[in-house]
TIGUVEX-384760 format. One line per field, with one value per residue: residue number from 1; residue in three letters; z, y, x of N, C-alpha, C in turn. Coordinates in pm, 1 decimal. Each point is the difference from the previous one (the first is absolute). Last residue first. Layout:
// TIGUVEX-384760
n <- (NUM | ...) $
res <- (Ala | ...) $
n.w <- (Z | ...) $
n.v <- (Y | ...) $
n.u <- (X | ...) $
ca.w <- (Z | ...) $
ca.v <- (Y | ...) $
ca.u <- (X | ...) $
c.w <- (Z | ...) $
c.v <- (Y | ...) $
c.u <- (X | ...) $
//
This chain:
// TIGUVEX-384760
n <- (167 | 166 | 165 | 164 | 163 | 162 | 161 | 160 | 159 | 158 | 157 | 156 | 155 | 154 | 153 | 152 | 151 | 150 | 149 | 148 | 147 | 146 | 145 | 144 | 143 | 142 | 141 | 140 | 139 | 138 | 137 | 136 | 135 | 134 | 133 | 132 | 131 | 130 | 129 | 128 | 127 | 126 | 125 | 124 | 123 | 122 | 121 | 120 | 119 | 118 | 117 | 116 | 115 | 114 | 113 | 112 | 111 | 110 | 109 | 108 | 107 | 106 | 105 | 104 | 103 | 102 | 101 | 100 | 99 | 98 | 97 | 96 | 95 | 94 | 93 | 92 | 91 | 90 | 89 | 88 | 87 | 86 | 85 | 84 | 83 | 82 | 81 | 80 | 79 | 78 | 77 | 76 | 75 | 74 | 73 | 72 | 71 | 70 | 69 | 68 | 67 | 66 | 65 | 64 | 63 | 62 | 61 | 60 | 59 | 58 | 57 | 56 | 55 | 54 | 53 | 52 | 51 | 50 | 49 | 48 | 47 | 46 | 45 | 44 | 43 | 42 | 41 | 40 | 39 | 38 | 37 | 36 | 35 | 34 | 33 | 32 | 31 | 30 | 29 | 28 | 27 | 26 | 25 | 24 | 23 | 22 | 21 | 20 | 19 | 18 | 17 | 16 | 15 | 14 | 13 | 12 | 11 | 10 | 9 | 8 | 7 | 6 | 5 | 4 | 3 | 2 | 1) $
res <- (Tyr | Pro | Pro | Tyr | Ile | Pro | Asp | Asp | Leu | Lys | Gly | Ala | Ala | Ala | Arg | Met | Glu | Lys | Val | Asp | Glu | Ala | Glu | Val | Lys | Ala | Arg | Ala | Thr | Glu | Val | Ile | Lys | Ala | Leu | Arg | Gln | Ala | Leu | Glu | Ala | Arg | Ile | Glu | Ser | Pro | Lys | Arg | Thr | Gln | Gln | Gln | Gln | Gln | Trp | Ala | Val | Phe | Lys | Pro | Asp | Pro | Lys | Ala | Val | Thr | Glu | Val | Val | Ser | Arg | His | Cys | Ser | Glu | Val | Gln | Ala | Val | Arg | Ala | Leu | Ala | Gln | Ala | Val | Gln | Ala | Asp | Ala | Arg | Leu | Val | Arg | Ala | Ala | Ala | Tyr | Ile | Pro | Gly | Leu | Arg | Asp | Gly | Lys | Arg | Val | Leu | Ser | Leu | Asp | Glu | Cys | Arg | Gln | Ile | Leu | Ser | Ala | Gly | Leu | Asp | Leu | His | Glu | Ala | Leu | Arg | Glu | Ala | Ala | Leu | Arg | Arg | Leu | Ala | Asp | Asp | Ser | Arg | Pro | Ala | Ala | Pro | Glu | Glu | Pro | Leu | Pro | Ala | Pro | Arg | Glu | Thr | Pro | Ser | Pro | Ala | Gly | Pro | Thr | Thr | Thr | Gln | Thr | Met) $
n.w <- (-442.3 | 253.6 | 429.3 | 345.0 | 172.5 | -333.6 | -388.3 | -386.7 | 11.2 | 164.3 | -285.4 | -269.6 | 184.6 | 8.3 | -398.9 | -102.8 | 207.6 | -188.2 | -373.4 | 67.4 | 101.0 | -356.1 | -232.4 | 174.3 | -96.9 | -419.5 | -65.3 | 150.0 | -278.8 | -361.0 | 85.3 | 24.4 | -403.8 | -224.7 | 142.0 | -162.4 | -428.8 | -44.3 | 106.1 | -334.5 | -323.5 | 110.3 | -39.3 | -421.8 | -159.6 | 146.2 | -84.1 | 153.3 | 235.9 | 476.0 | 193.6 | -12.3 | 326.1 | 415.8 | 49.0 | 89.3 | 442.8 | 304.4 | 13.0 | 244.7 | 510.5 | 347.2 | 428.6 | 497.1 | 455.4 | 547.0 | 527.3 | 565.1 | 523.8 | 567.5 | 590.2 | 554.2 | 556.7 | 557.1 | 575.0 | 449.8 | 356.5 | 285.7 | -141.0 | -388.8 | 30.4 | 134.0 | -337.5 | -270.7 | 182.7 | 0.3 | -392.0 | -86.7 | 232.6 | -162.7 | -339.6 | 130.5 | 179.1 | -293.4 | -182.4 | 263.6 | -7.4 | -347.9 | 58.6 | 276.7 | -198.6 | -285.6 | 121.2 | 292.8 | 197.0 | 183.1 | 11.5 | 175.0 | -61.7 | 29.1 | 422.1 | 126.4 | -174.0 | 209.3 | 376.1 | -73.3 | -77.5 | 371.7 | 215.3 | -186.4 | 101.4 | 401.7 | -0.1 | -180.2 | 277.9 | 301.5 | -162.9 | -60.1 | 372.1 | 129.1 | -225.6 | 131.5 | 372.3 | -63.5 | -162.4 | 302.2 | 257.6 | -199.1 | -11.0 | 474.4 | 367.8 | 393.8 | 422.9 | 172.7 | 217.6 | 397.4 | 263.6 | -15.6 | -71.3 | 202.3 | 70.1 | -93.7 | 161.3 | 146.0 | -43.1 | -207.1 | 209.1 | -7.5 | 67.0 | 249.9 | 18.2 | -286.2 | -38.3 | -37.1 | 130.4 | 71.2 | 28.7) $
n.v <- (-2359.2 | -213.0 | -88.9 | 26.2 | -205.6 | -154.1 | 331.5 | 293.1 | 443.0 | 327.4 | 189.2 | 364.8 | 428.3 | 205.4 | 189.5 | 427.5 | 365.3 | 151.3 | 280.5 | 457.3 | 275.6 | 158.6 | 374.9 | 427.1 | 190.6 | 198.7 | 440.5 | 358.2 | 135.8 | 283.2 | 458.7 | 270.3 | 137.3 | 366.2 | 431.8 | 186.8 | 192.1 | 432.3 | 366.1 | 155.5 | 287.4 | 457.6 | 281.9 | 164.7 | 371.9 | 440.5 | 135.4 | 94.2 | 202.3 | 5.3 | -395.2 | -50.7 | 214.7 | -207.2 | -346.3 | 124.1 | 115.1 | -348.2 | -202.3 | 215.1 | 159.7 | 418.6 | 289.0 | 199.7 | 315.2 | 92.0 | 197.4 | 16.5 | 166.9 | -23.7 | 9.5 | -91.8 | -131.8 | -115.7 | -95.9 | 196.1 | 215.5 | 401.2 | 431.1 | 140.9 | 140.0 | 444.6 | 333.3 | 18.2 | 192.6 | 466.2 | 203.3 | -18.8 | 294.9 | 436.5 | 70.6 | 29.8 | 405.4 | 341.5 | -14.2 | 163.2 | 462.4 | 173.8 | -13.6 | 330.5 | 423.3 | 90.0 | 184.4 | 467.8 | 254.0 | -207.1 | -424.4 | -466.5 | -374.5 | 2.5 | -86.6 | -448.9 | -221.7 | 62.0 | -259.9 | -429.3 | -44.1 | -24.0 | -414.2 | -305.2 | 60.0 | -180.3 | -452.4 | -113.1 | 45.3 | -347.9 | -375.4 | 37.1 | -45.4 | -432.4 | -202.2 | 118.5 | -220.7 | -427.4 | -19.5 | 63.1 | -366.4 | -315.2 | 92.1 | 131.5 | 377.0 | 329.6 | 327.0 | 500.9 | 439.7 | 360.7 | 349.2 | 98.1 | 351.8 | 335.1 | 180.2 | 388.9 | 444.5 | 366.1 | 308.7 | -108.8 | -443.9 | -534.7 | -423.7 | -243.0 | 176.0 | 432.7 | 530.2 | 568.5 | 549.7 | 532.9 | 563.9) $
n.u <- (-17653.0 | 476.1 | 334.9 | 427.6 | 373.5 | 314.2 | 207.8 | -17.2 | -164.4 | 296.1 | 327.3 | -118.1 | 30.2 | 421.2 | 150.8 | -151.0 | 213.6 | 405.5 | -25.3 | -77.8 | 366.4 | 258.1 | -162.6 | 89.9 | 417.5 | 68.8 | -150.8 | 272.7 | 352.1 | -107.9 | -60.9 | 382.4 | 190.3 | -193.0 | 116.6 | 401.9 | -8.5 | -180.8 | 278.2 | 291.8 | -177.3 | -54.1 | 372.9 | 109.7 | -236.8 | 127.7 | 514.3 | 528.2 | 380.2 | 71.7 | 186.1 | 470.8 | 252.9 | 42.4 | 316.8 | 445.7 | 104.1 | 71.9 | 421.5 | 346.5 | -94.7 | -23.1 | 164.0 | -89.3 | -53.9 | -77.4 | -104.3 | -54.4 | -160.1 | 43.0 | -6.8 | 130.6 | -68.2 | 152.7 | 70.3 | 225.1 | 301.4 | 56.9 | 127.5 | -211.8 | -441.2 | -94.4 | -13.6 | -385.4 | -388.5 | -38.3 | -152.9 | -462.9 | -289.3 | -52.1 | -313.9 | -452.7 | -151.7 | -119.6 | -427.2 | -352.6 | -76.2 | -258.8 | -459.4 | -202.5 | -93.6 | -384.2 | -431.7 | -168.3 | -421.8 | -459.0 | -229.7 | 242.0 | 286.4 | 482.9 | 203.6 | 62.1 | 371.2 | 414.6 | 92.2 | 160.9 | 458.6 | 282.0 | 50.3 | 303.2 | 457.2 | 163.1 | 117.0 | 418.3 | 378.9 | 95.8 | 226.5 | 466.5 | 275.4 | 121.9 | 356.3 | 431.8 | 179.0 | 184.1 | 439.4 | 353.3 | 134.4 | 285.5 | 462.7 | 199.7 | 138.2 | 255.0 | -39.4 | -44.8 | 218.2 | 57.7 | -166.4 | -540.3 | -395.4 | -378.0 | -510.1 | -351.8 | -247.1 | -404.7 | -364.7 | -427.9 | -215.1 | -105.0 | -328.8 | -327.1 | -493.8 | -135.1 | -71.2 | -108.9 | 43.2 | -170.1 | -42.6) $
ca.w <- (2.7 | -99.4 | -111.8 | -41.9 | 126.4 | 40.6 | 127.2 | -26.7 | -61.8 | 101.6 | 82.1 | -75.6 | -4.4 | 134.9 | 18.3 | -80.5 | 62.4 | 122.8 | -41.4 | -41.9 | 122.5 | 65.3 | -74.9 | 29.1 | 138.7 | 3.0 | -62.4 | 94.1 | 113.4 | -49.7 | -18.0 | 134.9 | 58.1 | -65.3 | 50.8 | 140.4 | -2.2 | -48.2 | 108.0 | 99.2 | -55.4 | 5.1 | 141.5 | 32.0 | -63.8 | 78.4 | -41.0 | -62.7 | -145.0 | -37.9 | 23.1 | -101.9 | -128.5 | 8.9 | -15.0 | -140.2 | -83.2 | 18.7 | -70.1 | -145.1 | -67.2 | -53.1 | -144.2 | -74.0 | -127.6 | -110.3 | -120.2 | -109.9 | -119.9 | -119.4 | -128.6 | -100.6 | -139.1 | -97.3 | -138.1 | -47.5 | -102.4 | 58.0 | 128.0 | -30.0 | -52.7 | 113.7 | 80.9 | -75.7 | -3.5 | 132.7 | 15.6 | -88.3 | 55.1 | 112.0 | -55.5 | -67.0 | 106.7 | 55.2 | -99.9 | 3.1 | 122.6 | -28.7 | -95.9 | 69.6 | 90.7 | -66.4 | -11.1 | -100.2 | 0.7 | 0.7 | -111.9 | 57.4 | -13.6 | -136.4 | -26.2 | 73.5 | -71.1 | -123.5 | 42.6 | 36.4 | -126.5 | -60.4 | 72.0 | -32.9 | -134.1 | 12.0 | 67.4 | -95.9 | -94.2 | 72.4 | 20.3 | -127.5 | -33.2 | 90.0 | -49.3 | -122.9 | 35.5 | 60.2 | -105.6 | -80.4 | 82.8 | 1.6 | -128.7 | -104.5 | -27.6 | -143.0 | -39.2 | 10.3 | -126.6 | -61.9 | -35.3 | 84.5 | -54.3 | -77.3 | 76.8 | -12.9 | -102.9 | 41.3 | 66.0 | -94.2 | -19.5 | 56.3 | -107.5 | -33.5 | 113.7 | 28.3 | -53.6 | 48.6 | -93.0 | 57.7 | -75.4) $
ca.v <- (8.6 | 94.5 | -70.7 | 82.0 | 43.3 | -96.0 | -57.4 | -134.3 | -81.4 | -38.7 | -105.2 | -123.7 | -40.8 | -45.8 | -129.2 | -98.0 | -25.8 | -76.4 | -135.8 | -67.9 | -32.1 | -110.5 | -123.7 | -37.1 | -44.5 | -133.3 | -94.6 | -24.0 | -75.7 | -137.4 | -66.9 | -21.3 | -107.9 | -127.0 | -38.4 | -43.8 | -128.4 | -100.7 | -29.4 | -76.2 | -135.0 | -73.3 | -30.2 | -106.6 | -120.1 | -57.0 | 52.1 | -96.0 | 14.1 | 127.9 | 4.8 | -85.0 | 76.2 | 110.1 | -55.3 | -43.8 | 120.4 | 56.1 | -86.9 | 27.4 | -113.5 | -110.5 | 12.1 | -94.9 | -33.8 | 3.3 | -60.4 | 29.7 | -73.4 | 87.0 | -65.1 | 105.2 | -48.9 | 72.9 | -52.0 | -60.5 | -100.2 | -126.2 | -24.2 | -30.0 | -133.5 | -91.2 | 15.3 | -50.8 | -145.5 | -48.4 | 23.5 | -91.6 | -138.2 | -1.2 | 3.8 | -128.5 | -99.1 | 23.0 | -41.2 | -144.5 | -38.6 | 20.7 | -103.9 | -131.9 | 8.0 | -52.9 | -147.7 | -53.7 | 26.8 | 138.0 | 78.2 | 113.5 | -28.6 | 23.0 | 142.4 | 57.4 | -38.8 | 81.3 | 135.3 | -6.3 | -4.1 | 133.5 | 84.2 | -40.2 | 50.7 | 144.5 | 20.1 | -28.4 | 111.2 | 113.6 | -31.6 | 4.0 | 141.7 | 51.8 | -58.2 | 69.2 | 136.5 | -11.6 | -32.4 | 119.8 | 91.3 | -46.7 | 26.3 | -92.7 | -105.5 | -28.5 | -114.3 | -127.6 | -41.6 | -117.3 | 35.9 | -63.5 | -130.3 | 1.5 | -63.0 | -146.2 | -41.7 | -105.8 | 61.1 | 69.2 | 136.7 | 100.1 | 62.4 | -86.8 | -60.9 | -133.4 | -107.7 | -131.0 | -106.7 | -118.6 | -116.1) $
ca.u <- (-145.8 | -60.4 | -68.0 | -115.2 | -67.4 | -101.2 | 41.0 | 55.2 | -103.6 | -95.1 | 61.1 | -6.2 | -140.7 | -32.4 | 65.5 | -72.7 | -129.6 | 24.0 | 35.3 | -125.9 | -75.5 | 72.2 | -28.6 | -136.0 | -3.9 | 61.0 | -91.3 | -109.4 | 54.1 | 23.4 | -130.0 | -53.8 | 81.2 | -37.5 | -130.9 | 16.0 | 68.2 | -96.3 | -92.4 | 74.8 | 20.2 | -128.6 | -22.7 | 90.5 | -51.8 | -110.6 | -130.8 | -92.5 | 3.7 | -50.0 | -142.6 | -61.8 | 5.8 | -95.8 | -134.5 | -13.9 | -7.5 | -132.8 | -92.0 | 4.5 | 67.7 | -83.4 | -3.0 | 84.4 | -64.2 | 93.7 | -49.8 | 87.3 | -36.1 | -7.0 | -11.4 | -16.2 | 14.9 | -77.8 | 16.2 | -124.6 | 32.1 | -52.6 | 63.8 | 143.7 | 4.3 | -2.7 | 121.9 | 113.2 | -10.3 | 42.2 | 142.4 | 73.0 | -4.5 | 92.0 | 138.6 | 26.1 | 19.9 | 134.7 | 94.6 | 5.0 | 71.0 | 145.4 | 37.1 | 18.9 | 113.4 | 117.4 | -8.7 | 87.6 | 139.9 | 44.5 | -54.8 | -76.3 | -141.5 | -42.9 | -1.7 | -112.5 | -122.7 | -8.2 | -40.2 | -142.0 | -72.9 | 2.1 | -94.5 | -136.7 | -33.1 | -18.3 | -127.5 | -106.4 | -9.6 | -59.2 | -141.6 | -70.6 | -17.5 | -103.8 | -126.3 | -35.2 | -42.8 | -130.4 | -95.1 | -21.4 | -78.3 | -138.0 | -62.4 | 37.0 | -100.0 | -21.7 | 81.7 | -73.0 | -66.8 | 65.5 | 138.1 | 100.9 | 43.7 | 126.5 | 109.3 | 4.7 | 97.4 | 93.8 | 117.0 | 86.2 | -48.6 | 87.1 | 81.9 | 111.3 | 69.4 | -53.9 | 85.3 | -41.3 | 22.6 | 62.5 | -38.1) $
c.w <- (-138.2 | 8.8 | -98.9 | -115.9 | -36.2 | 127.7 | 48.6 | 129.2 | -21.6 | -57.8 | 107.8 | 79.3 | -76.6 | 5.9 | 140.4 | 21.2 | -73.8 | 71.5 | 122.9 | -37.3 | -34.3 | 128.2 | 66.3 | -68.3 | 39.4 | 143.2 | 7.0 | -57.3 | 98.3 | 118.6 | -43.3 | -8.5 | 142.3 | 61.0 | -58.8 | 56.1 | 141.4 | -3.3 | -38.5 | 115.9 | 98.8 | -49.9 | 16.0 | 147.0 | 31.8 | -60.5 | 85.6 | -32.8 | -66.9 | -149.9 | -45.0 | 12.8 | -111.7 | -132.1 | 0.1 | -25.4 | -146.2 | -86.9 | 9.0 | -81.5 | -152.0 | -75.2 | -56.4 | -149.8 | -77.3 | -126.5 | -110.7 | -122.5 | -112.2 | -120.1 | -114.4 | -136.1 | -96.0 | -137.9 | -90.6 | -142.7 | -35.1 | -92.2 | 56.8 | 130.7 | -33.5 | -44.9 | 115.7 | 81.2 | -75.4 | 4.6 | 131.7 | 14.8 | -84.6 | 65.1 | 109.9 | -53.1 | -61.6 | 110.6 | 49.8 | -99.2 | 13.4 | 122.7 | -35.7 | -94.6 | 74.0 | 94.7 | -64.0 | -1.4 | -112.0 | -11.2 | -4.9 | -114.9 | 57.2 | -24.5 | -141.6 | -26.2 | 65.8 | -77.7 | -123.1 | 42.1 | 25.7 | -131.5 | -52.1 | 71.3 | -40.3 | -131.9 | 17.4 | 63.0 | -100.9 | -97.6 | 69.4 | 15.8 | -133.0 | -32.6 | 86.2 | -53.4 | -123.8 | 35.0 | 56.4 | -111.1 | -77.7 | 80.3 | -2.5 | -128.9 | -109.9 | -17.9 | -148.2 | -46.9 | 21.3 | -130.8 | -70.8 | -53.5 | 90.1 | -48.5 | -85.2 | 78.4 | -6.1 | -114.1 | 41.1 | 64.8 | -95.0 | -26.9 | 64.7 | -108.1 | -50.3 | 113.8 | 32.4 | -66.4 | 61.7 | -104.3 | 61.7) $
c.v <- (5.4 | -3.1 | 98.9 | -74.6 | 74.7 | 42.2 | -98.5 | -68.6 | -141.7 | -88.7 | -46.7 | -115.3 | -136.0 | -51.2 | -53.4 | -138.7 | -108.5 | -36.8 | -85.8 | -145.5 | -73.1 | -40.5 | -120.8 | -134.8 | -47.8 | -58.0 | -144.3 | -102.3 | -33.6 | -88.1 | -144.6 | -76.2 | -32.8 | -117.6 | -132.3 | -48.7 | -55.5 | -137.5 | -107.4 | -37.7 | -90.6 | -140.6 | -78.8 | -43.7 | -121.5 | -132.7 | -66.2 | 66.7 | -93.6 | 21.1 | 130.6 | 4.4 | -81.4 | 80.9 | 110.8 | -55.1 | -37.0 | 124.8 | 56.8 | -87.3 | 28.8 | -103.1 | -116.4 | 23.4 | -88.6 | -42.2 | 14.3 | -73.3 | 46.5 | -90.9 | 101.0 | -68.1 | 116.0 | -50.0 | 79.2 | -44.5 | -82.2 | -119.0 | -135.5 | -31.0 | -42.9 | -148.1 | -99.6 | 5.0 | -61.5 | -155.1 | -51.5 | 15.4 | -96.6 | -139.0 | -7.3 | -5.6 | -134.9 | -98.9 | 18.2 | -54.8 | -151.1 | -36.0 | 11.4 | -111.4 | -131.5 | -2.4 | -59.7 | -153.1 | -70.8 | 8.6 | 142.9 | 91.8 | 108.6 | -25.5 | 30.2 | 149.1 | 59.0 | -35.8 | 89.1 | 137.5 | -7.1 | 5.7 | 142.5 | 85.6 | -34.7 | 61.6 | 148.9 | 13.5 | -21.8 | 116.4 | 116.5 | -27.4 | 14.6 | 145.5 | 50.7 | -49.0 | 78.1 | 140.2 | -11.4 | -24.2 | 129.6 | 89.7 | -44.9 | 33.2 | -91.0 | -117.6 | -27.0 | -113.1 | -136.7 | -32.0 | -115.3 | 33.2 | -60.1 | -143.4 | -0.7 | -51.5 | -152.6 | -34.5 | -106.4 | 59.7 | 69.1 | 140.3 | 104.7 | 58.5 | -95.4 | -61.7 | -131.7 | -103.7 | -132.9 | -107.5 | -119.1) $
c.u <- (-53.9 | -152.4 | -61.3 | -71.3 | -126.1 | -76.3 | -108.7 | 35.3 | 49.5 | -112.3 | -96.3 | 56.1 | -14.7 | -143.7 | -35.0 | 60.3 | -77.2 | -129.3 | 27.5 | 28.4 | -128.4 | -73.7 | 68.2 | -34.5 | -140.3 | -6.0 | 55.5 | -99.1 | -109.8 | 51.7 | 23.6 | -131.5 | -52.2 | 76.3 | -46.4 | -133.3 | 16.4 | 63.9 | -102.8 | -93.4 | 71.9 | 16.2 | -130.6 | -25.8 | 91.4 | -54.2 | -108.9 | -131.4 | -100.8 | -6.6 | -62.4 | -152.6 | -67.4 | 0.1 | -106.1 | -137.7 | -18.1 | -17.0 | -142.6 | -94.4 | 2.4 | 85.5 | -83.8 | -15.5 | 95.9 | -76.4 | 101.9 | -52.7 | 92.6 | -26.8 | -1.3 | 5.1 | -27.6 | 29.7 | -90.3 | 20.1 | -124.0 | 32.4 | -41.0 | 72.1 | 144.7 | 5.5 | 0.5 | 130.6 | 115.2 | -6.7 | 49.4 | 151.9 | 80.7 | 3.6 | 103.5 | 141.3 | 35.1 | 30.4 | 142.7 | 99.3 | 9.7 | 84.0 | 148.4 | 44.2 | 24.3 | 123.6 | 124.0 | -9.2 | 72.3 | 148.4 | 56.8 | -39.6 | -88.1 | -146.9 | -47.8 | -13.0 | -122.4 | -124.5 | -11.0 | -51.0 | -150.6 | -74.9 | -0.5 | -100.3 | -141.6 | -38.5 | -34.1 | -136.9 | -111.5 | -20.0 | -71.0 | -148.8 | -76.1 | -31.1 | -115.8 | -131.9 | -44.4 | -56.8 | -144.3 | -100.7 | -31.4 | -90.5 | -145.8 | -74.6 | 47.6 | -96.4 | -26.7 | 87.8 | -64.3 | -71.7 | 67.4 | 139.4 | 104.2 | 32.7 | 128.1 | 118.2 | -1.6 | 93.6 | 100.8 | 125.3 | 98.4 | -53.2 | 90.0 | 89.3 | 108.6 | 74.6 | -66.1 | 87.9 | -43.9 | 15.5 | 75.3) $
//
């Protein structure tokens, strides 16, 4: 049996090149952050392609359909953890929000008013509403009458005006 290899790829019998004996020069913080950001982008691209492959496998009619979905979920979780770690190294700005709800004690005046309203009889409430409505109607009627009087005075003034001769 002959093994076929792709051109340019190392053969299985070849050993990888040895690591250099000298340690690499220390990198600046900005260079490390840029490298981490690049690795993060590469990793997220790889994760997206793996998720696409899982989706393609789940759409195949034959065989296991849940396995690829679970695999995609695991890839997503792993991507999130790696992204969080690399984002910390790259010092990517992040925002974590939480909602805190505090229940305020009701105003004592409101509590007293509410209790008073609950003890009132429906006939008392109707009478009060009728009084309020009558007051609103009376105010609106007075306003309309005042406007009518102004219009009548303006019309009367025009008749007495020498520019407009009476007919």
